[in-house]
C-alpha positions, 0 to 999 in steps of 0.5 A: 438518509442519516437515520438509515445509518444510525446505530443508537436505536433500532429504527423499527422497534425503538430498542436500544443499541446492543451494549458497547463492549468487547470480550477478552478471554471470556471477560466482557469489557465495557467500551466508552462512547467516543467523541464525534470523529472519523476513526481510522482503525488498523486491524490484523493482517492475518493473526487476529491476536495483533489487534490492539486494545484501543482498536477494540474499544473504538470498534465497540464504542463507535456509533457507526462501523464502516468496512470494505467487506462486512463478512471479513469484518464480522469474523473479527467482531465475532472473535472479540464479542463486538455486537456492532453491525458493520456497513459496507464502504468500498470502491464500488459504493464509495460515491453513495456510502461516503456522503452518508457517513460524512452526514452522520459525522456532521450530525455528531456521530462517531464513525470507525473505518476499517479495511479488510486487513491492515491500516485504512487509507494505505492502498484502499478506498478509505482514502476518499472518505478521509479526504472528504472528512478533512475537507468538511473540517471534521476530526480524523483520528488514526488508531495505529496497529498492524501494517503489512509494509512495515511488517515486511520491512522489519522482517526483511533485514534490509536497511530501514533508515529510509524507505518508500512504500510504492503500493501495487506494481502495474500488471503490464510488463512495460508499465512495471519496468517504467515504474521500477526505472523511475525508482531505481536510483533512490537511496531508499529501500522500496516496498511493493505489494504484488500478487502471487501469480505475478511475483515471478514476472515482477522479480524478473523485471526487477532483476533486469531494471535494478540489477541482479545483485540488488538485495531483496526479500519476498515476504509472504503470508505475513503473521499467518501460519505459513509466514515466509521470508525469502531473502537473496539477490533479485537474480536469485529470487527471480530464479527461485520463484520462476520455478515454483507455484506461489499462493498467499499475499505478498510484499516485495522489499528491495534494498536501496541503490548502492552509492557506487562510482560515478559513470565517466562522462565519456562512457555516458556519451558512448551509451547515448550514441549507441542507444540513439542508433536504434531508438529515437532521441527521447527514448534513447535518453530515457533508456540511459536514464534508467541504466544510470539513474541520471535525469532524462532531461539532462541526458536528452540535451546532452544527446542533442549536443552530441548530435550537433544540436539537431532538433529532436523535438519530434521524437521525444 
C-alpha cells in the first residue's frame, strides 16, 4: 500500500519524479529534499500572495502531498508551478488514507499536509493525522502562515492580549446559546467561525447571552477582494445583519467580558428564587449562572439553602 503513495518514481514507467521546484515571477526555484516528517503547511485563506517561501519549498520538496480537496490545492500548486500530485485526505476517507500516510512516514518519506485554506489541524480533519503521527513517535513540523482566526483578531480592533478560538458555533439555537453561556464570563476575546446563512441568528443569540452592549466584529471574506470588517456592539450588529443577505466566509470576534461591579448577594438570591418559580432547581441555577457568570454548582447549592435544604436532585 505504501507504493501506491510513493511519488519518487512513476510505478508504471519507472520515470523519475518531476523536478522538485516552484516558480516565482517566472523564475524556477529548486526545492531541497526534506527529512522524513509530517509537515503541517499553512496555505492562503484567500489571497494566494500570502503563501510563504518556506511553504512553497516544502510543498515542492515533499515526497507526498496530502490535502482536503485536490481541486482546491491544484489551483495553488499551478499558481506557483509545483508539479507534485496531491492526494486526498479528508474527514470521509481519513480512516483509510491516514494509515497509508503514516506507513509512508515510517518508511522514511516526507509528507506535507495542507487544508483547503489556512493552518492545518485548526477545525479540520488534519488533527487526526497529526495525533496518529505523534503516537507513532514520528516528527511533526509546523510551517506557519495564514490563519483566519488571527487575521480576524488583529483586524477587529478588539483586545488581543488574551483570546480564545472556539471554532464553529452549534447550528441549533439552544445548543448555540448554551455554548455562548459557558463562555460569557471569560476575560478574553472570543473568536468563532460562522456560516453566512446563520450569522444573523448567531448575532441575535450573542446579543441576548453576552449583552447587547458587548463590542464585536463580523469579519467577512478575509484577504479577498471584498474583505469586510463590520464593527459595533452586538445589538447593533444583530440589527444590521438581520436586514441583509450575507455571502462569503465569516469569523465572528466578540470582546471580553467587562470587569463590572459584583452583583450583591441579595440580588442573586432574588434572581434564584424568581427563576425557581418557573424552572426546576437545576435549570434555575443554570439560568442565573448564565446571567451572572457565577458557578452553577454554587448557585444550585445556594438555591437549595434558600428553599430550606430540600432535595432537588430529581430535577438537576
